[in-house]
C-alpha positions, 0 to 999 in steps of 0.5 A, spaced: 538 510 530 541 505 525 534 502 525 530 508 523 535 510 518 534 503 515 527 504 514 527 511 512 532 508 506 528 503 504 521 507 504 525 512 499 528 507 495 521 504 494 518 511 492 523 512 487 523 505 484 515 505 484 514 505 477 520 500 475 519 493 473 524 491 479 519 493 484 512 491 480 511 484 484 511 488 491 507 494 488 502 490 485 501 486 492 501 493 495 495 495 490 491 489 493 492 491 500 489 498 498 483 494 494 482 490 500 481 496 505 476 499 500 472 492 500 473 491 508 470 498 509 464 497 504 463 490 507 462 494 514 457 499 511 453 493 509 455 492 502 456 484 503 462 480 500 460 483 493 464 489 495 470 484 494 468 483 487 468 490 485 474 492 489 478 486 485 474 487 479 479 490 475 487 492 476 485 500 476 482 503 483 475 500 483 470 504 488 464 501 491 458 506 490 456 507 497 449 511 499 450 517 504 455 522 505 459 518 511 459 511 508 462 514 501 467 518 505 469 512 509 469 508 503 473 513 499 478 513 505 478 505 506 484 504 501 489 508 505 486 505 511 487 498 508 494 500 506 496 503 513 493 497 516 497 492 512 503 495 514 502 495 521 500 488 521 506 486 517 510 490 522 507 486 528 507 479 525 514 480 524 516 481 531 512 474 533 513 467 532 508 468 526 514 471 522 516 464 519 510 463 516 509 471 513 512 471 507 509 464 505 502 466 507 502 472 503 505 469 497 499 464 497 494 469 498 497 473 492 497 468 487 490 466 489 487 473 488 491 473 481 488 467 479 481 467 482 479 474 478 479 474 470 481 481 470 487 480 474 490 475 470 496 479 468 498 479 475 500 472 475 507 472 473 508 477 478 505 473 484 509 467 481 515 471 482 513 473 489 512 466 490 519 464 488 522 469 492 518 466 498 520 459 496 528 461 495 528 464 502 525 458 505 530 454 502 536 458 504 534 460 511 537 467 511 534 471 516 537 478 514 535 477 507 528 475 509 527 481 514 529 486 508 524 482 504 518 483 509 520 490 510 520 492 503 513 489 503 511 493 509 514 499 506 511 498 499 504 499 503 506 505 506 509 507 499 503 507 496 500 512 500 506 517 499 506 516 492 499 517 491 499 523 495 506 526 495 508 525 488 502 524 484 498 530 488 503 535 491 509 534 486 504 534 480 500 540 482 507 544 483 509 541 477 503 544 473 503 551 476 511 552 475 512 547 469 518 544 471 518 537 468 515 537 461 510 532 459 508 530 466 501 527 465 500 523 471 493 525 474 490 526 481 489 519 484 482 517 484 481 517 492 484 524 493 479 526 487 473 523 490 475 526 497 475 533 494 468 531 491 465 529 497 467 534 502 469 540 497 475 541 500 482 541 496 485 535 493 492 538 496 489 538 503 487 531 503 494 529 500 497 533 506 492 530 511 494 523 509 501 524 508 501 526 515 497 520 518 502 516 514 508 519 517 505 519 524 503 511 523 510 510 520 514 513 526 510 510 531 511 503 528 518 504 527 520 507 534 516 501 537 520 496 533 527 500 535 525 499 542 523 492 542 530 490 539 533 494 544 530 489 550 
């Protein structure tokens, strides 16, 4: 139970601090996970490696155009699928011998992406901060602190979905209707809007669907982690 509450508190903290500078190195990395999801799905549907160039061609949510209803539907869902995939992958690797290489590998990939794309040069500073964190943790060899940082990285990937669906869609729509917070100008996320346009189903429905999927995956992975620790 203690482990479950730990992950719950990390997720809540990350969502609450989502737009704060202190979380920006992690938030940008989670954005890269999201972009990679779009690119991987587009690649699988025949767009080749150009899909990665389009996805990482700007800091915004760039979408690869796809021909046909099903490819467009899958590419639109690809960002959230990527976020879930990287969350599961990080949580899995954390329980293996690959854990000691995990932060270092992520730091190298993060810095490479930031430097290699001209439109992402503004993220180099935050990539460098992440690299510095990884180096310091390698030097001090504190497993507890390293585990927390890995958990924050993993939870940031899930938080990307939760923030876009729960905060930027569900709560935003509620605020629009009841005018609770004045001046809230955050629009509906592009992926949710695309899914509405492709399927004709309401944005709120797609937001709820992805909240449910995220919670189910999070619950399954955390419970698996708890069972592994008890062995």
